[in-house]
C-alpha angles and dihedrals in degrees: 000000000000123000127203126203114223115212118224111243118229122209134189126193119210126173091342095310117111116213129198100227099173109144107234134118097255095057105101093184091072101033115148107273098017126122097266091048094048092050095048090046092051088052093045091054090044092242121151117262111272112162114229141124141187124245089224131001118351115272088359099080141033115310117225115205129207094266090064098040127100121240089252092054092048090050090050089052094053091043089056091047091047091046092056092044089055091049091049090219106156136162113261110224 
């Protein structure tokens, strides 16, 4: 008999959009370097919000700034930022 462990999904609503923010490898929304990831990282390190993302891994691929982001990407960035703010998860210095 095989058993499968079902992971509990985690969702976050921001400005009427619902995001699946379950941390797992298959979740492309929160991929390392993506808009959600960069927003949550900026909040984590207590940096001011500055929408951006990387086409690949953070600091190892081309950086895309707000002027070249779609409205959806900017919203994802701010959703990641707001999610971390709601969690209160900040770097301790």
